N, C-alpha and C positions, 0 to 999 in steps of 0.2 A: 088259868094262865097257860099259854101255849109253850110247850117244852120241846116239841119236835116239829120240824118243817119237812114235809115229804114232797118230792118233785116228780111229776110226770116227765117223760123224756122227749118224744117227738113234738116239735114246735113249742116246747117249753124250755128245754136245754139245748136241743139239737135243731138246727135249721135243716129242713128237708129239701131245700132248693136244688142242691146238686143231685140228690137221689132222683127227684122227679125229672130233672133235665136228662140224666143218664137213661132213665126209663123211656123218655120220649124218643131219644135218639135210637135206642134199641128197637123200638117197635115202629120206627119210621114216620113219626109225626113231629111237628114242631113243639118245642117246650111250651109255647104260648097256648097251643091247642090243648095239650094234656092238662096244663095247670088251670086253664079256663074250665075244662070239664070237671076237674077236681073241685073247683069252687062251686060249680053247679050242684055237684053231689052233696057238698057241705050244706048248701042252702036248702036242699030237698031232703036232708037227713038220710041220704043213701050212702052205702059203703064205697070205699075207694075203688073196689073192683068194678063197680058200675061205670066208672069213668073210662076204664079200659074197654069195656063192652061197647060204650058209646062211640069211641074213636076207632076201634078195631073189632067189629062184631065177630070176626073170624078167629080171634085170638084165644088160644088156650093158655091162660095165665100161668098155671102150674108147669105146663110143658115148656113154656118160654123161659120161665125162671130156671128150670133145670138145664135147658140148653145154654143159657147165658153163663151158668156156672161152669159148664163144660168148656165153653169158648174162652172164658176169662177167669180161670180158677183162682188167681191171685189178686184179682182186681176188687174194687169196692162194690161194684154192681149196685145192688139196692141196699147197701149198708152205709155206715158212716164212720168217720174218724174224728180226731181232735180239730181238724180244719172246719168241721161243721158246727162246732160250738158257737152259740150266740155270744157276742163280745161281753155281755154283762155277767156271764155265768160264774166265772171263777171269783171275781171280786164280790159279787152278791152273796154267794155261798160262804165265802170266807168271813164276810161281815156278820152273817147270821151266827156262825160258829163262835166268833169272837164275842158276840153278845150272850153266849151261853146256850144257844139253841142246838139241839141235836139235828143234824142234817142227813136226810135219807133220800136216795133216788130209787123210785119204784114205778115202773110203767109197763105197758103192754109192748113187750119186745121179745125177739127171738134170743136163743142162748148166745149167739154170736155177739149180740149187742152188749151182753154182760162183759165179755172180754174187752171190747172196745172202750166201754165206759171205765172199767178198772184201769186200763192202760193210760187213760188221760190223767190219772192221779188228781182227781178233783177234791176239793175240800169238803168231803162228805164222810159220814161215819160208816155207811154201808150202801151197797148197790144191789138191787134185786130186779128180776124180770118176771113177767107172767109165765114164760116158758119154764123158767127155773122153778117156779112155784106150782105149776100145773093148774093155774086158775088165772083168768083174765078179767079186767074191768069190762063191764060194770058189775060183774058178779059180786055179791056181798062177801064171798069168801076171800076175794082179793084184799078188801079193806080190813077184814079180820086178820089177814097175814101182815098187813101194814102195822096194825096196832101191836101184833105179837112181836115183830122184829124191833119195833120201837121200844117195847116194854112200857108203854104208856096207856093211860085211859084214852078212849077216842076223843074226848073233849079237850085233851091236852095236845092234840095233833092238828096242824094246819096242812091240808092237802092242796097243792098248787098244780093247776093244769089249764089247758086251753079249751076244754070242751065242757059243756053242761052235761051231756048224756054219759060220758065216760068218767068224768072227774067230779065236777061240783055236786051234781044231784046224788049220785050213789055214795060219795064220801059224806055228804050231809046226812043221808039216811042212816049211815053207820055211826052217826053221832060226832063226826069230826067237824072242825071249822074249815072253811074253804076259801081259796083265792082263785078267781078266774082271770087268766092272763090274756090280754088282747094282743095275741101274737099268732100269725098264721091265719088261714082263711076261716077255720072253725072259731078261733078266738074272737075275731072281729065280728063275725056273724052272730055268734052266741051271746056276745056282750049286749047286743041290741034287743034280745028277746026278753019278754016279761019274766021268764023263769030265772034270768040272771040276778034278780033280786034275792034269790036264795043264797047267793054267795056272800060271805062276810066282807069281802073286798073284791073290787075289780081294779086291776093294775095294768099299766102299759109296759112295764119292764120289771125285771127282778130287783132292781135297786129300790123300787117303791115298796117292797115287802116289809123291810125293817121298820121304816117310819109308820106304816099301817099297822104292824104288829104292836108297836109301842102304844098306839091309840087303842087298839083292840083289847090289850091286856092291862 
């Protein structure tokens, strides 16, 4: 029986639309161009950084990020706040808790994201980031941390994310149940792949999790 539901962050709880739009404006390309490049990288299983290299081959991404912070120290830049939450998040997480499930947020995020997520006062039992743990997905150590903070056996945990490579496949390898969310470019693309059959469920939004869990358990 599933006792804990653990959520990825980017394109699971948080829409990255505004982040990529701000990045596009920062580097002087249209949002359409950058987002199209990101979709291409998703389809080719290449990292986000390759999208920047495609549209701005001369760009030093680390130097640009540091310059952006100097130029706009109090702005969101490549971060997020409560306005970036997907509209189904609060209600869906609250419904899971009301049903008796432990709700945990744990994703590949920098330390600043922890403060942003905590400030949102989401209906979750705890919040964790890869930078805080010192280990990132898809490393098995990340999922060992998930089981540890949940205090559950892996088979009692459902991990929810939008990617096969970072979420579904490594969580399943760790013995967890998995949900693939068709949200964001990776979610839609990965749901069409044969490997998506490894997921215990494929859902179109977070409201679908609770009914699917009832059938699963």
